[in-house]
LOLO-625470 format. One record per atom (N, C-alpha, C): atom name; residue in one letter; x, y, z; residue number from 0. Coordinates in Angstrom, 3 decimals, decimal comma. Atoms other than C-alpha are relative to their C-alpha. Layout:
   guba   semi          u          v          w   bakol
     CA      A          X          Y          Z     NUM
...
//
This chain:
   guba   semi          u          v          w   bakol
      N      X      1,480      0,124     -0,139       0
     CA      X     81,550      2,219     58,736       0
      C      X     -0,639      1,081     -0,877       0
      N      X      0,730     -0,850      0,918       1
     CA      X     79,188      3,665     56,273       1
      C      X     -1,283      0,418      0,479       1
      N      X      1,340     -0,476     -0,441       2
     CA      X     76,206      5,853     56,904       2
      C      X     -0,950      0,038     -1,322       2
      N      X      0,924      0,033      1,079       3
     CA      X     73,127      5,674     54,730       3
      C      X     -0,274      1,373     -0,293       3
      N      X      0,164     -1,368      0,404       4
     CA      X     72,821      8,726     52,814       4
      C      X     -1,426      0,159     -0,386       4
      N      X      1,489     -0,161      0,307       5
     CA      X     69,303     10,096     52,602       5
      C      X     -0,097      0,329     -1,560       5
      N      X      0,202     -0,300      1,439       6
     CA      X     67,895     10,111     48,989       6
      C      X     -0,117      1,521     -0,227       6
      N      X     -0,188     -1,449      0,250       7
     CA      X     68,371     13,282     47,377       7
      C      X     -1,543      0,518     -0,324       7
      N      X      1,287     -0,577      0,381       8
     CA      X     65,333     15,528     46,788       8
      C      X     -0,241     -0,366     -1,594       8
      N      X      0,327      0,273      1,424       9
     CA      X     65,688     15,036     43,101       9
      C      X     -0,361     -1,397     -0,206       9
      N      X      0,381      1,427      0,190      10
     CA      X     65,643     11,344     43,437      10
      C      X     -1,410     -0,365      0,469      10
      N      X      1,249      0,189     -0,666      11
     CA      X     62,619     11,462     45,611      11
      C      X     -1,098      0,353     -0,957      11
      N      X      0,983     -0,496      1,068      12
     CA      X     60,798     13,593     43,056      12
      C      X     -0,200     -0,894     -1,266      12
      N      X     -0,036      0,951      1,152      13
     CA      X     61,741     11,192     40,254      13
      C      X     -0,930     -1,138      0,285      13
      N      X      0,774      1,261     -0,364      14
     CA      X     60,258      8,174     42,166      14
      C      X     -1,474      0,290      0,012      14
      N      X      1,454     -0,325     -0,133      15
     CA      X     57,052     10,029     42,819      15
      C      X     -0,470      0,280     -1,329      15
      N      X      0,450     -0,279      1,417      16
     CA      X     56,805     11,306     39,215      16
      C      X     -0,294     -1,502     -0,612      16
      N      X      0,254      1,306      0,562      17
     CA      X     57,181      7,517     38,059      17
      C      X     -1,251     -0,519      0,611      17
      N      X      1,193      0,609     -0,555      18
     CA      X     54,550      6,272     40,402      18
      C      X     -1,317      0,769     -0,460      18
      N      X      1,196     -0,960      0,519      19
     CA      X     52,028      9,151     39,378      19
      C      X     -0,173     -0,494     -1,374      19
      N      X      0,115      0,471      1,428      20
     CA      X     52,816      8,127     35,721      20
      C      X     -0,478     -1,246     -0,180      20
      N      X      0,548      1,321      0,135      21
     CA      X     52,175      4,542     36,327      21
      C      X     -1,501     -0,043      0,282      21
      N      X      1,443     -0,050     -0,353      22
     CA      X     48,826      5,334     38,002      22
      C      X     -0,774      0,632     -1,290      22
      N      X      0,594     -0,627      0,999      23
     CA      X     47,959      7,591     35,121      23
      C      X     -0,108     -1,085     -1,243      23
      N      X      0,023      0,930      1,179      24
     CA      X     48,823      4,781     32,503      24
      C      X     -1,108     -0,971      0,229      24
      N      X      0,869      1,125     -0,496      25
     CA      X     46,758      2,213     34,474      25
      C      X     -1,496      0,683     -0,299      25
      N      X      1,338     -0,656      0,241      26
     CA      X     43,846      4,725     34,354      26
      C      X     -0,324      0,108     -1,220      26
      N      X      0,384     -0,101      1,564      27
     CA      X     44,082      5,506     30,734      27
      C      X     -0,172     -1,248     -0,595      27
      N      X      0,358      1,308      0,574      28
     CA      X     44,222      1,918     29,889      28
      C      X     -1,441     -0,481      0,515      28
      N      X      1,493      0,404     -0,414      29
     CA      X     40,911      1,268     31,900      29
      C      X     -0,958      0,850     -0,776      29
      N      X      0,802     -0,717      0,788      30
     CA      X     39,473      4,110     30,105      30
      C      X     -0,164     -0,393     -1,457      30
      N      X     -0,092      0,536      1,312      31
     CA      X     40,570      2,955     26,812      31
      C      X     -0,862     -1,254     -0,154      31
      N      X      0,618      1,138      0,020      32
     CA      X     39,174     -0,378     27,638      32
      C      X     -1,670      0,169      0,000      32
      N      X      1,402     -0,404     -0,156      33
     CA      X     35,836      1,070     28,735      33
      C      X     -0,540      0,680     -1,276      33
      N      X      0,441     -0,645      1,337      34
     CA      X     35,694      3,201     25,512      34
      C      X     -0,250     -1,151     -1,124      34
      N      X      0,380      1,006      0,897      35
     CA      X     36,071      0,156     23,456      35
      C      X     -1,150     -0,818      0,266      35
      N      X      1,194      0,765     -0,287      36
     CA      X     33,342     -1,701     25,163      36
      C      X     -1,301      0,827     -0,387      36
      N      X      1,084     -0,915      0,401      37
     CA      X     31,204      1,515     24,601      37
      C      X     -0,299     -0,188     -1,520      37
      N      X      0,130      0,007      1,428      38
     CA      X     31,975      1,256     20,927      38
      C      X     -0,626     -1,303     -0,572      38
      N      X      0,383      1,160      0,316      39
     CA      X     31,270     -2,315     20,676      39
      C      X     -1,624     -0,097      0,290      39
      N      X      1,501      0,007     -0,310      40
     CA      X     27,834     -2,003     22,456      40
      C      X     -0,759      0,980     -0,927      40
      N      X      0,768     -0,898      1,061      41
     CA      X     26,931      1,015     20,051      41
      C      X     -0,016     -0,578     -1,345      41
      N      X     -0,064      0,739      1,264      42
     CA      X     27,962     -1,051     17,141      42
      C      X     -1,219     -1,071     -0,056      42
      N      X      1,023      0,917     -0,054      43
     CA      X     25,685     -3,869     18,309      43
      C      X     -1,421      0,580     -0,132      43
      N      X      1,225     -0,547      0,270      44
     CA      X     22,740     -1,490     18,559      44
      C      X     -0,227      0,449     -1,343      44
      N      X      0,025     -0,498      1,440      45
     CA      X     23,502     -0,122     15,160      45
      C      X     -0,334     -1,181     -0,771      45
      N      X      0,280      1,231      0,689      46
     CA      X     23,425     -3,651     13,778      46
      C      X     -1,399     -0,512      0,024      46
      N      X      1,422      0,411     -0,295      47
     CA      X     20,097     -4,569     15,409      47
      C      X     -0,934      1,016     -0,669      47
      N      X      0,933     -1,041      0,742      48
     CA      X     18,616     -1,265     14,011      48
      C      X      0,032     -0,222     -1,507      48
      N      X     -0,024      0,325      1,552      49
     CA      X     19,787     -2,008     10,525      49
      C      X     -0,649     -1,235     -0,391      49
      N      X      0,765      1,364      0,273      50
     CA      X     18,478     -5,659     10,653      50
      C      X     -1,484      0,243      0,068      50
      N      X      1,537     -0,285     -0,059      51
     CA      X     15,022     -4,332     11,814      51
      C      X     -0,385      0,886     -1,236      51
      N      X      0,443     -0,877      1,432      52
     CA      X     15,053     -1,703      8,877      52
      C      X     -0,081     -0,945     -1,056      52
      N      X     -0,081      0,916      1,195      53
     CA      X     16,007     -4,514      6,471      53
      C      X     -1,386     -0,754     -0,046      53
      N      X      1,089      0,852     -0,092      54
     CA      X     13,173     -6,785      7,760      54
      C      X     -1,441      0,892     -0,290      54
      N      X      1,200     -0,801      0,225      55
     CA      X     10,620     -3,817      7,716      55
      C      X     -0,117      0,246     -1,521      55
      N      X     -0,110     -0,280      1,437      56
     CA      X     11,660     -3,038      4,186      56
      C      X     -0,510     -1,300     -0,915      56
      N      X      0,332      1,159      0,748      57
     CA      X     11,322     -6,654      3,026      57
      C      X     -1,588     -0,297      0,234      57
      N      X      1,415      0,238     -0,123      58
     CA      X      7,795     -6,962      4,550      58
      C      X     -0,749      0,966     -0,713      58
      N      X      0,717     -0,997      0,764      59
     CA      X      6,782     -3,713      2,947      59
      C      X     -0,013     -0,378     -1,498      59
      N      X      0,053      0,385      1,511      60
     CA      X      7,983     -5,100     -0,597      60
      C      X     -0,924     -1,223     -0,157      60
      N      X      0,783      1,171      0,244      61
     CA      X      6,196     -8,419      0,196      61
      C      X     -1,617      0,331     -0,080      61
      N      X      1,484     -0,465      0,011      62
     CA      X      2,876     -6,634      0,936      62
      C      X     -0,461      0,814     -1,170      62
      N      X      0,165     -0,782      1,269      63
     CA      X      3,203     -4,426     -2,084      63
      C      X     -0,165     -1,093     -1,175      63
      N      X      0,049      0,994      1,033      64
     CA      X      3,844     -7,608     -4,284      64
      C      X     -1,285     -0,635      0,156      64
      N      X      1,290      0,600     -0,267      65
     CA      X      0,712     -9,164     -2,696      65
      C      X     -1,141      0,951     -0,608      65
      N      X      0,997     -1,102      0,545      66
     CA      X     -1,379     -6,076     -3,603      66
      C      X     -0,059     -0,146     -1,534      66
      N      X     -0,139      0,159      1,389      67
     CA      X     -0,116     -6,169     -7,103      67
      C      X     -0,708     -1,196     -0,601      67
      N      X      0,413      1,299      0,391      68
     CA      X     -0,772     -9,834     -7,581      68
      C      X     -1,594      0,015      0,239      68
      N      X      1,290      0,066     -0,171      69
     CA      X     -4,173     -9,498     -6,012      69
      C      X     -0,891      0,901     -1,068      69
      N      X      0,604     -0,868      1,044      70
     CA      X     -5,020     -6,548     -8,445      70
      C      X     -0,032     -0,626     -1,367      70
      N      X     -0,054      0,772      1,229      71
     CA      X     -3,888     -8,620    -11,336      71
      C      X     -1,080     -1,083     -0,144      71
      N      X      1,154      1,089     -0,039      72
     CA      X     -6,185    -11,491    -10,324      72
      C      X     -1,213      0,447     -0,130      72
      N      X      1,243     -0,728     -0,039      73
     CA      X     -9,123     -9,229     -9,695      73
      C      X     -0,398      0,443     -1,544      73
      N      X      0,175     -0,548      1,294      74
     CA      X     -8,622     -7,661    -13,107      74
      C      X     -0,197     -1,104     -1,021      74
      N      X      0,375      1,090      0,879      75
     CA      X     -8,460    -11,099    -14,839      75
      C      X     -1,311     -0,666      0,259      75
      N      X      1,263      0,444     -0,312      76
     CA      X    -11,458    -12,314    -13,117      76
      C      X     -1,163      0,863     -0,609      76
      N      X      0,954     -0,974      0,577      77
     CA      X    -13,258     -9,173    -14,201      77
      C      X     -0,019     -0,300     -1,574      77
      N      X     -0,102      0,363      1,396      78
     CA      X    -12,132     -9,876    -17,694      78
      C      X     -0,663     -1,290     -0,561      78
      N      X      0,782      1,249      0,213      79
     CA      X    -13,422    -13,384    -17,608      79
      C      X     -1,456      0,147     -0,012      79
      N      X      1,387     -0,022     -0,184      80
     CA      X    -16,773    -12,529    -16,297      80
      C      X     -0,656      0,951     -1,103      80
      N      X      0,274     -0,848      1,228      81
     CA      X    -17,066     -9,734    -19,027      81
      C      X     -0,345     -0,811     -1,122      81
      N      X      0,036      0,852      1,063      82
     CA      X    -16,448    -12,333    -21,572      82
      C      X     -1,126     -0,820      0,068      82
      N      X      1,017      0,838     -0,071      83
     CA      X    -18,964    -14,654    -20,245      83
      C      X     -1,453      0,742     -0,308      83
      N      X      1,210     -0,717      0,088      84
     CA      X    -21,657    -12,030    -20,130      84
      C      X     -0,200      0,463     -1,477      84
      N      X      0,121     -0,415      1,484      85
     CA      X    -20,881    -10,648    -23,725      85
      C      X     -0,301     -1,194     -0,886      85
      N      X      0,266      1,276      0,768      86
     CA      X    -20,906    -14,222    -25,062      86
      C      X     -1,552     -0,379      0,095      86
      N      X      1,559      0,329     -0,326      87
     CA      X    -24,461    -14,737    -23,388      87
      C      X     -0,766      1,014     -0,817      87
      N      X      0,942     -1,079      0,629      88
     CA      X    -25,765    -11,454    -24,650      88
      C      X      0,003     -0,140     -1,427      88
      N      X     -0,126      0,104      1,355      89
     CA      X    -24,667    -12,100    -28,157      89
      C      X     -0,989     -1,094     -0,664      89
      N      X      1,017      0,997      0,451      90
     CA      X    -27,078    -14,981    -28,241      90
      C      X     -1,380      0,237      0,150      90
      N      X      1,268     -0,521     -0,117      91
     CA      X    -30,076    -12,827    -27,534      91
      C      X     -0,717     -0,083     -1,386      91
      N      X      0,734      0,139      1,273      92
     CA      X    -32,681    -13,684    -30,217      92
      C      X      0,138     -1,392     -0,555      92
      N      X     -0,137      1,357      0,339      93
     CA      X    -31,521    -17,315    -30,655      93
      C      X     -1,172     -0,744      0,569      93
      N      X      1,074      0,893     -0,489      94
     CA      X    -34,032    -20,044    -30,435      94
      C      X      0,166     -0,759      1,179      94
      N      X     -0,051      0,933     -1,051      95
     CA      X    -34,980    -22,164    -27,467      95
      C      X     -0,209     -1,366     -0,449      95
      N      X      0,141      1,416      0,310      96
     CA      X    -34,557    -25,969    -27,704      96
      C      X      0,466     -0,788      1,061      96
      N      X     -0,382      0,896     -1,149      97
     CA      X    -34,454    -28,625    -24,985      97
      C      X      1,321     -0,766     -0,584      97
      N      X     -1,225      0,722      0,252      98
     CA      X    -30,828    -29,982    -24,864      98
      C      X      0,893      0,882     -0,708      98
      N      X     -0,812     -0,701      0,864      99
     CA      X    -29,515    -27,128    -26,869      99
      C      X      1,147      0,742      0,762      99
      N      X     -1,098     -0,782     -0,677     100
     CA      X    -26,058    -25,691    -25,994     100
      C      X      0,845      0,755     -1,152     100
      N      X     -0,508     -0,745      0,866     101
     CA      X    -25,401    -23,607    -29,058     101
      C      X      0,477     -0,791     -1,330     101
      N      X     -0,421     -1,547     -0,107     102
     CA      X    -24,166    -22,103    -31,196     102
      C      X     -1,301      0,689     -0,380     102
      N      X      1,207     -0,701      0,328     103
     CA      X    -27,927    -21,167    -32,373     103
      C      X     -1,217     -0,435      0,735     103
      N      X      1,111      0,505     -0,692     104
     CA      X    -30,203    -23,181    -30,185     104
      C      X      0,502     -0,210      1,364     104
      N      X     -0,340      0,019     -1,438     105
     CA      X    -30,194    -23,157    -26,372     105
      C      X     -1,217     -0,389      0,931     105
      N      X      0,900     -0,030     -1,138     106
     CA      X    -31,989    -24,304    -23,373     106
      C      X      0,773      0,670      1,162     106
      N      X     -0,450     -0,979     -1,031     107
     CA      X    -31,528    -22,523    -20,020     107
      C      X      1,536     -0,325      0,443     107
      N      X     -1,398      0,395     -0,493     108
     CA      X    -28,425    -24,565    -18,751     108
      C      X      1,038     -0,061     -1,058     108
      N      X     -0,870      0,101      1,181     109
     CA      X    -27,101    -25,000    -22,208     109
      C      X      0,602      1,395     -0,281     109
      N      X     -0,573     -1,350      0,090     110
     CA      X    -26,664    -21,063    -22,410     110
      C      X      1,032      0,199      0,825     110
      N      X     -1,135     -0,216     -1,099     111
     CA      X    -24,695    -21,131    -19,270     111
      C      X      1,304     -0,776     -0,459     111
      N      X     -1,211      0,838      0,445     112
     CA      X    -22,549    -24,061    -20,526     112
      C      X      0,791      0,731     -1,044     112
      N      X     -0,512     -0,590      1,270     113
     CA      X    -22,037    -22,209    -23,868     113
      C      X      0,861      1,286      0,416     113
      N      X     -0,643     -1,207     -0,336     114
     CA      X    -21,024    -18,987    -22,268     114
      C      X      1,233     -0,064      0,975     114
      N      X     -1,134      0,228     -0,927     115
     CA      X    -18,736    -20,212    -19,564     115
      C      X      1,144     -0,936     -0,717     115
      N      X     -0,972      0,809      0,832     116
     CA      X    -17,126    -22,720    -22,012     116
      C      X      0,920      0,940     -0,736     116
      N      X     -0,764     -0,851      0,761     117
     CA      X    -15,937    -19,747    -23,896     117
      C      X      1,127      0,567      0,673     117
      N      X     -1,140     -0,389     -0,817     118
     CA      X    -13,544    -18,965    -21,083     118
      C      X      0,769     -1,200      0,515     118
      N      X     -0,702      1,268     -0,368     119
     CA      X    -12,487    -22,485    -20,524     119
      C      X     -0,476     -0,655      1,228     119
      N      X      0,617      0,645     -1,302     120
     CA      X    -14,746    -23,375    -17,590     120
      C      X     -1,142     -0,962     -0,485     120
      N      X      1,182      0,989      0,487     121
     CA      X    -16,917    -26,615    -18,111     121
      C      X     -0,865     -0,110      1,170     121
      N      X      1,075      0,327     -1,028     122
     CA      X    -20,101    -26,861    -16,211     122
      C      X     -0,966     -1,081     -0,556     122
      N      X      0,956      0,971      0,362     123
     CA      X    -22,668    -29,685    -16,327     123
      C      X     -1,273      0,599     -0,655     123
      N      X      0,994     -0,421      0,826     124
     CA      X    -25,433    -29,247    -18,819     124
      C      X     -1,320     -0,437      0,698     124
      N      X      1,040      0,217     -0,750     125
     CA      X    -28,074    -29,363    -16,153     125
      C      X     -0,273      0,892      1,166     125
      N      X      0,227     -1,182     -0,872     126
     CA      X    -29,518    -26,595    -13,985     126
      C      X      0,188     -0,382      1,461     126
      N      X     -0,116      0,497     -1,445     127
     CA      X    -29,730    -28,574    -10,742     127
      C      X      1,601     -0,354      0,271     127
      N      X     -1,526      0,285     -0,147     128
     CA      X    -26,011    -29,793    -11,278     128
      C      X      0,800      1,383      0,163     128
      N      X     -0,602     -1,420      0,056     129
     CA      X    -24,988    -26,100    -12,011     129
      C      X     -0,234      0,494      1,545     129
      N      X      0,271     -0,591     -1,316     130
     CA      X    -26,598    -25,169     -8,638     130
      C      X      0,979     -0,704      0,899     130
      N      X     -0,917      0,727     -0,833     131
     CA      X    -24,490    -27,809     -6,907     131
      C      X      1,467      0,382     -0,172     131
      N      X     -1,463     -0,213      0,246     132
     CA      X    -21,360    -26,716     -8,543     132
      C      X      0,371      1,403      0,164     132
      N      X     -0,244     -1,386     -0,148     133
     CA      X    -21,606    -23,106     -7,665     133
      C      X     -0,111      0,341      1,541     133
      N      X      0,098     -0,432     -1,512     134
     CA      X    -21,075    -21,180     -4,308     134
      C      X     -1,160      0,869      0,100     134
      N      X      1,079     -0,755     -0,317     135
     CA      X    -24,074    -19,728     -2,728     135
      C      X      0,485      1,464      0,406     135
      N      X     -0,211     -1,380     -0,398     136
     CA      X    -24,130    -15,931     -2,478     136
      C      X     -1,307      0,620      0,021     136
      N      X      1,294     -0,798     -0,104     137
     CA      X    -26,769    -13,267     -1,781     137
      C      X     -0,083      0,795     -1,282     137
      N      X      0,268     -0,892      1,211     138
     CA      X    -28,337    -11,245     -4,602     138
      C      X      0,658      1,283      0,064     138
      N      X     -0,790     -1,187     -0,195     139
     CA      X    -26,821     -8,184     -3,168     139
      C      X      1,419      0,112     -0,306     139
      N      X     -1,507      0,134      0,318     140
     CA      X    -23,352     -9,434     -3,644     140
      C      X      0,193     -0,536     -1,378     140
      N      X      0,065      0,561      1,286     141
     CA      X    -24,037    -10,753     -7,112     141
      C      X      0,791      0,919     -0,930     141
      N      X     -0,734     -0,752      1,004     142
     CA      X    -21,694     -9,621     -9,947     142
      C      X     -0,285     -0,666     -1,318     142
      N      X      0,107      0,408      1,270     143
     CA      X    -21,969    -10,105    -13,666     143
      C      X      0,755     -1,433     -0,245     143
      N      X     -0,769      1,358      0,123     144
     CA      X    -21,211    -13,775    -14,595     144
      C      X     -0,642     -1,064      0,965     144
      N      X      0,700      0,908     -0,929     145
     CA      X    -23,065    -15,170    -11,508     145
      C      X     -1,198     -0,713     -0,620     145
      N      X      1,157      0,586      0,565     146
     CA      X    -25,990    -17,463    -12,045     146
      C      X     -1,165      0,162      1,000     146
      N      X      1,342     -0,128     -0,655     147
     CA      X    -29,627    -17,089    -10,906     147
      C      X     -0,763     -1,247     -0,166     147
      N      X      0,754      1,352      0,041     148
     CA      X    -31,555    -20,290     -9,914     148
      C      X     -1,398      0,187      0,346     148
      N      X      1,604     -0,077     -0,303     149
     CA      X    -35,326    -20,819     -9,922     149
      C      X     -0,366     -1,535      0,168     149
      N      X      0,870      1,056     -0,127     150
     CA      X    -37,537    -23,475     -8,466     150
      C      X      0,731     -1,230      0,422     150
      N      X     -0,549      1,119     -0,611     151
     CA      X    -36,593    -26,439     -6,231     151
      C      X      1,539     -0,199     -0,145     151
      N      X     -1,503     -0,045      0,091     152
     CA      X    -32,928    -25,595     -5,879     152
      C      X      0,608     -0,028     -1,287     152
      N      X     -0,552     -0,135      1,291     153
     CA      X    -32,371    -24,651     -9,341     153
      C      X     -0,262     -0,992     -1,071     153
      N      X      0,372      1,252      0,726     154
     CA      X    -33,856    -27,824    -10,719     154
      C      X     -0,792      0,482     -1,377     154
      N      X      0,953     -0,376      1,149     155
     CA      X    -36,264    -25,874    -13,125     155
      C      X      0,750      1,006     -1,005     155
      N      X     -0,538     -1,115      0,820     156
     CA      X    -34,370    -22,822    -14,455     156
      C      X      1,258      0,723      0,522     156
      N      X     -1,280     -0,683     -0,355     157
     CA      X    -31,010    -20,909    -14,602     157
      C      X      0,058      1,017     -0,899     157
      N      X     -0,240     -1,240      0,755     158
     CA      X    -30,126    -17,454    -15,852     158
      C      X      1,475      0,361      0,302     158
      N      X     -1,251     -0,621     -0,215     159
     CA      X    -26,826    -15,458    -16,181     159
      C      X     -0,262      1,465      0,369     159
      N      X      0,106     -1,315     -0,415     160
     CA      X    -26,718    -12,342    -14,150     160
      C      X      0,987      0,964     -0,786     160
      N      X     -0,747     -0,824      0,781     161
     CA      X    -25,558     -9,374    -16,042     161
      C      X      0,168      1,405      0,639     161
      N      X     -0,141     -1,154     -0,816     162
     CA      X    -25,733     -6,622    -13,369     162
      C      X     -1,233      0,668      0,088     162
      N      X      1,186     -0,872     -0,157     163
     CA      X    -28,332     -4,111    -12,154     163
      C      X     -1,291     -0,606      0,120     163
      N      X      1,196      0,756     -0,220     164
     CA      X    -30,726     -6,846    -11,195     164
      C      X     -0,621     -0,646     -1,178     164
      N      X      0,490      0,729      1,141     165
     CA      X    -30,906     -8,238    -14,636     165
      C      X      0,798     -1,076     -0,483     165
      N      X     -0,431      1,235      0,444     166
     CA      X    -30,321    -11,471    -16,357     166
      C      X     -0,179     -0,235     -1,585     166
      N      X      0,389      0,544      1,550     167
     CA      X    -30,011    -13,158    -19,905     167
      C      X     -0,090     -1,412      0,226     167
      N      X      0,292      1,432     -0,245     168
     CA      X    -31,518    -16,532    -20,234     168
      C      X     -0,666     -0,602     -1,216     168
      N      X      0,839      0,604      1,000     169
     CA      X    -33,004    -18,986    -22,618     169
      C      X     -1,311     -0,491      0,649     169
      N      X      1,271      0,083     -0,760     170
     CA      X    -36,555    -18,766    -21,593     170
      C      X     -0,839     -1,188     -0,365     170
      N      X      0,993      1,044      0,337     171
     CA      X    -38,908    -21,108    -23,439     171
      C      X     -0,236      0,026     -1,514     171
      N      X      0,352      0,196      1,446     172
     CA      X    -40,216    -22,348    -26,867     172
      C      X     -0,777      1,311     -0,382     172
      N      X      0,640     -1,094      0,551     173
     CA      X    -41,288    -19,395    -29,013     173
      C      X      0,421      1,388      0,623     173
      N      X     -0,579     -1,205     -0,707     174
     CA      X    -39,388    -16,937    -26,705     174
      C      X      1,488      0,191     -0,239     174
      N      X     -1,383      0,006      0,189     175
     CA      X    -35,774    -17,985    -27,040     175
      C      X      0,880      0,757      1,061     175
      N      X     -0,976     -0,581     -0,883     176
     CA      X    -32,821    -16,295    -25,545     176
      C      X     -0,305      1,564      0,106     176
      N      X      0,502     -1,446     -0,182     177
     CA      X    -33,892    -12,829    -23,953     177
      C      X      0,725      0,442      1,253     177
      N      X     -0,425     -0,744     -1,087     178
     CA      X    -32,989    -10,321    -21,413     178
      C      X     -1,148      0,095      1,120     178
      N      X      1,019     -0,191     -0,931     179
     CA      X    -34,932    -10,197    -18,070     179
      C      X      0,572      0,468      1,215     179
      N      X     -0,395     -0,382     -1,371     180
     CA      X    -34,767     -9,505    -14,367     180
      C      X      0,045     -1,211      0,922     180
      N      X     -0,060      1,127     -1,001     181
     CA      X    -33,732    -11,716    -11,497     181
      C      X     -1,293     -0,162      0,776     181
      N      X      1,291      0,029     -0,755     182
     CA      X    -36,938    -10,773     -9,665     182
      C      X     -0,896      1,016     -0,543     182
      N      X      0,908     -1,074      0,313     183
     CA      X    -39,906     -8,712    -10,283     183
      C      X     -1,227     -0,295     -0,797     183
      N      X      1,105      0,498      0,513     184
     CA      X    -42,403    -10,895    -11,999     184
      C      X     -0,707     -0,937      0,966     184
      N      X      0,590      0,960     -0,900     185
     CA      X    -44,965    -13,134    -10,332     185
      C      X      0,650     -1,249      0,068     185
      N      X     -0,577      1,271      0,155     186
     CA      X    -43,133    -16,236    -11,517     186
      C      X      1,446      0,070      0,746     186
      N      X     -1,247     -0,126     -0,630     187
     CA      X    -39,631    -15,021    -10,560     187
      C      X     -0,002      0,199      1,421     187
      N      X      0,047     -0,357     -1,500     188
     CA      X    -40,689    -13,710     -7,217     188
      C      X     -0,378     -1,327      0,664     188
      N      X      0,417      1,089     -0,630     189
     CA      X    -42,385    -16,964     -6,428     189
      C      X      1,066     -1,118      0,176     189
      N      X     -0,936      1,071      0,305     190
     CA      X    -39,683    -19,356     -7,817     190
      C      X      1,598      0,260      0,284     190
      N      X     -1,421     -0,191     -0,155     191
     CA      X    -36,466    -17,600     -7,220     191
      C      X      0,494     -0,767      1,275     191
      N      X     -0,663      0,863     -0,887     192
     CA      X    -34,042    -19,980     -5,340     192
      C      X      1,280      0,842      0,633     192
      N      X     -1,261     -0,585     -0,499     193
     CA      X    -30,829    -17,936     -4,994     193
      C      X      0,963      0,141     -1,162     193
      N      X     -1,108     -0,245      0,832     194
     CA      X    -27,564    -16,994     -6,643     194
      C      X      1,112     -1,049      0,190     194
      N      X     -1,135      0,927      0,064     195
     CA      X    -24,573    -19,124     -7,491     195
      C      X      1,219      0,575     -0,651     195
      N      X     -0,970     -0,571      0,783     196
     CA      X    -21,072    -18,120     -8,225     196
      C      X      0,988     -1,162     -0,465     196
      N      X     -0,896      0,912      0,763     197
     CA      X    -18,927    -20,099    -10,730     197
      C      X      1,636      0,212      0,490     197
      N      X     -1,381     -0,115     -0,279     198
     CA      X    -15,310    -20,671     -9,479     198
      C      X      0,909      0,018     -1,190     198
      N      X     -0,753     -0,299      1,193     199
     CA      X    -12,746    -19,340    -11,905     199
      C      X      1,482     -0,143      0,382     199
      N      X     -1,430      0,118     -0,516     200
     CA      X     -9,522    -20,084     -9,835     200
      C      X      0,560     -1,344     -0,086     200
//
């Protein structure tokens, strides 16, 4: 008959040590898994931040490009208007003649046709039609190259605005092409209809 021999103290300690080691390993594995999740989460946040930064940079570049293009368009429009005004002013002293549109004889709408044709814009040789072809603007917003109309919605007379309240126009027989003012005389004050802007886009 055999008796069960109690486990030795050394064996008992070994078993306990293995149990503790197993628990420690399981805990370490859990911590490692948690750390891995933390890294993934942090990585996701970093990716979102980088994507937002890329979008912001792209939007900034697009706005800068729009500003550059707008500046180029404005500069080109200014160049065109300056050319129109210079062309009209170069005709000061030329004779007036009904139906004339240059190069040496003009009526009022003919001078407008001649000046704007020099930049590739065709307008009808008739002041009333030019009134219809242009955008209505106020005198305070007028810029050189705009048109000033007079009497019955522009049916009687048209002039080219050159800035500072002044115009150049083919006035009448014996007067020819001269500089004048948009308003300020009894006739212009009475018959001024309004301003028109030629589309150059």
